[in-house]
Every structure is written in C-alpha cells, then in structure tokens.
Residue, then its C-alpha position, 0 to 999 in steps of 0.5 A: a831321714g834317718i840315714r840323712a839325720g846320721r842314724w845309720a852312721a851312729g848305729p852299731d851294726w851295719c842296718f838299721w830298721d823301725t818296723p818288722q820286716v816283711e819277706l814277700t817270698g813265700k806268702v799269698m797273694g790273694i786277687l779278688g777280681f782277675g781283670t786286666i789289672g788284677h792280672r797285672v797285680g799277680e804278675l807283679a807279686h809272682a816276680f817276688g816270689m808270692k804264689v798267686m790265688a785269684a776269685s771272683p766276686r760273682k763267679s765259682a773257681a771253676e767259671a773264674a778260672a774258664s773265663a780269665a785271660p791266659a796267665s804267664y805265671p801260676v794262678d790257682f783259682v779258688e772260691r771266695d771265702e777260700l781266698f779271704r782264708a788264704s792270703d797273706v795279702l788280699s788285693l781287691h780289683c772287682p767293681l762296685t756292684d750289689q754284691t760287692r758293696g760291703i764285701i769286705n766287713a766283720s764276717t769276712l775279715a773274721m775269715m782272714k788269717d791274723g796280721a793280714i794286709l788289704l789293699n783297696l785298689a778298686r772302690g771305696p765302698l767295697l769296704d765297710e770302713a768301721a770294721v776295717a778300722a776295728a780289725l786295724a785297731s785290734g791287729k786282726l789286720g796287719g795293715l791296710g793300703a787304699d787309694v779309694a774311700s766310701v766318700e771322696p774327697i775323704k770325710a774329716d770323720n773317716p775312721l780310717l784316718q784314725s786307724p794304725n798302720t794305714l796307707l791312704t792315697p788320694h785316688i790318684a793311682w790312675a793320675t799320671l799324664a801318660a795315664r790320662r792320655n792313654i785314656i783320651r786315646i782309648m776313648a778316640e779309638n772306642i768313639a772311631g771303632w764304633m762308627k766303623g762297626e767295629p766296637k773295642s773295649v766292649v765289656n758287655k757283648a751280649y748287649l751290642v745291638 
C-alpha cells in the first residue's frame, strides 16, 4: 500500500520501512512438540538459518530425542524450561491435555527472553491469554502469532484482540481445499486399512486389540 501511495518513490533512500526489521539467521527457533508439524516447522526455520531446539511437554530431552523421527537438519533436544529460556521464537505444536493447558502462563513467560516471539499453531487453551496479553502490553513478549483461541470463534472480550504486536487468524491454517481433500483421503485410507486388519495413522499402538 505504501509503494502504491508513492512513499517509496518519494523517499530519500532506496528503501523504506515502518517497523524494525528482524534477521532470522542465527536466532533460535524453539519447538514445543516435535511431531509431524513441529518437525516441518523446524525444517523451514533451518532453511532461514535458524538454530532449531525442541522439547516435549511430557518427555525428558533424552526421551524426546530417542522417540523423534530422524530429521534432515540439526536439532537440539532440551528440557522444556531450557527451551523457554533459549528461544527467540517459540512455536507450540503440542496437543491440549491436562498437562499442557495453560502451559504458557505468567511463570513460563517470565523465563523467556525479553522481546521473544510466540506462535500458537496448536490449541488456544495452551495459553493463559490474560498473561500473554499482559506480556505483550509490557513488551516482555515481542509479538504473538496465533491461529487459535481459547474459545472459537473468538469472543469480543478476549484480551488478545486488544494486544499490540499480535497477528490472529481464524483457525484457518488447515482449511485450504487441498488440505480438506487430504483429510478425506486419509480418513478413507484409515477405514480401509482397519477393515483389512492393517491400521494406519496409529497414534497409541498400545491400545490396538
């Protein structure tokens, strides 16, 4: 919009910007929950020259490293609190359980670097939204990107709607036509596999009978 309005052409320099620029190379991408999606996020972060660190909300660093699928890029598995302290960008990819509900709260936010960026691409209740809003308002958090909220559609009194440096999307990351077709295909393959006695996409193999 600024270019179309003539700001670039009228400016004294060969470029312009309204907000500070962020260099990703050398920064730490912290991933809480290193499953299929977290693994892919790490791959993208590595492509930008970021150092990738990962932790599990329920396993030790050694257990997470032993159970993770092999990665084509270097990953440091650390304990959860170390992940919070080290991350320049913290991306959440864990399920919502009793252990992870409100895992980002005043206490864990206090561990994080000043100005760190938080991404919630998992489930809204992973955040204590009031605490996150307060951290954004104070500048403790440098920014929030979230595709989810604690109540969806988001309510008018959600504190994140008034937070600075906040980008919210309406739980839309899954919703491309290709992704929805993929969901239907996977469901059909799972049903067919189960009927043949060859279950697919098994999460808890211990419960197969």
